[in-house]
C-alpha positions in Angstrom: 6.4 -8.4 -0.3 7.5 -5.7 1.7 5.1 -4.6 4.6 3.5 -1.6 2.6 2.4 -4.3 0.2 1.4 -6.7 2.1 -0.9 -3.7 4.4 -2.1 -2.2 0.1 -3.0 -5.3 -0.5 -5.2 -6.2 2.6 -6.5 -2.7 2.2 -7.9 -3.5 -1.9 -9.6 -6.8 -0.7 -11.3 -4.9 2.0 -12.5 -2.4 -0.1 -13.6 -4.7 -3.0 -15.8 -6.3 -0.2 -17.3 -3.1 0.9 -17.9 -2.1 -2.7 -19.6 -5.2 -3.9 -21.8 -5.8 -0.5 -23.6 -2.3 -1.1 -26.8 -3.7 -2.2 -26.7 -5.5 1.3 -26.6 -2.5 3.6 -29.7 -2.2 5.8 -32.3 -0.1 4.6 -32.1 2.2 8.2 -28.3 2.5 7.5 -28.9 3.9 3.9 -31.5 6.6 5.6 -28.7 7.9 8.1 -26.5 8.4 5.4 -28.7 10.0 2.9 -29.5 12.2 6.1 -26.3 12.8 6.8 -25.5 13.3 2.8 -28.8 15.6 2.8 -27.3 17.7 6.1 -23.8 18.0 5.0 -24.9 19.7 1.9 -26.7 22.0 3.1 -24.0 23.3 5.5 -21.6 23.2 3.3 -23.2 24.4 -0.3 -20.4 26.0 -2.4 -19.4 23.9 -5.7 -15.8 23.6 -4.3 -17.3 21.5 -1.1 -18.6 18.8 -3.1 -16.5 16.3 -2.0 -17.0 17.4 2.1 -20.5 15.1 2.2 -18.6 12.6 0.8 -15.8 12.9 3.4 -18.6 12.7 6.4 -19.9 9.8 4.7 -16.9 7.7 4.6 -15.9 8.8 7.7 -18.6 7.9 9.7 -18.5 4.6 8.1 -15.2 3.7 8.4 -14.9 5.2 12.2 -17.6 4.5 13.6 -18.7 0.5 11.6 -15.1 -0.7 10.6 -12.7 0.5 12.6 -14.3 -1.2 15.8 -14.3 -4.4 13.6 -11.6 -4.2 11.8 -9.6 -3.9 16.1 -11.2 -6.0 17.7 -13.3 -8.5 15.1 -13.9 -10.9 18.1 -16.0 -8.9 19.8 -18.3 -8.5 16.2 -18.1 -12.5 16.1 -15.9 -12.5 12.9 -13.4 -15.0 14.7 -13.4 -17.6 17.0 -10.7 -16.2 19.4 -8.7 -12.6 20.5 -5.8 -12.0 17.4 -2.2 -12.6 18.5 0.0 -9.2 19.0 1.4 -9.6 15.5 -1.4 -9.9 14.0 -3.3 -7.4 16.3 -0.8 -4.7 14.8 -1.5 -5.6 11.3 -5.5 -4.8 12.3 -4.4 -1.4 13.7 -2.3 -0.3 10.4 -5.5 -1.7 9.0 -7.7 0.6 10.8 -5.8 3.4 10.4 
């Protein structure tokens, strides 16, 4: 498979895992996301800005929670050791 195909397969797998684990999201995080949704909606109430609140939540979620875990899985106890150079590069591409 091509590199792009592999990357898409990895991302698809990650997205499926995220979507299927929504019910396991801690209540405090749900409150944070709800408040973020509310504040962004107040700031951008126009109908043409409907997507902004979802972009804010997903951006916060991925940039603050998932990207660090993807880039350094050992620090989040997802792996026993640091990734090799090639794997680190793949993880970097996934995080972007």
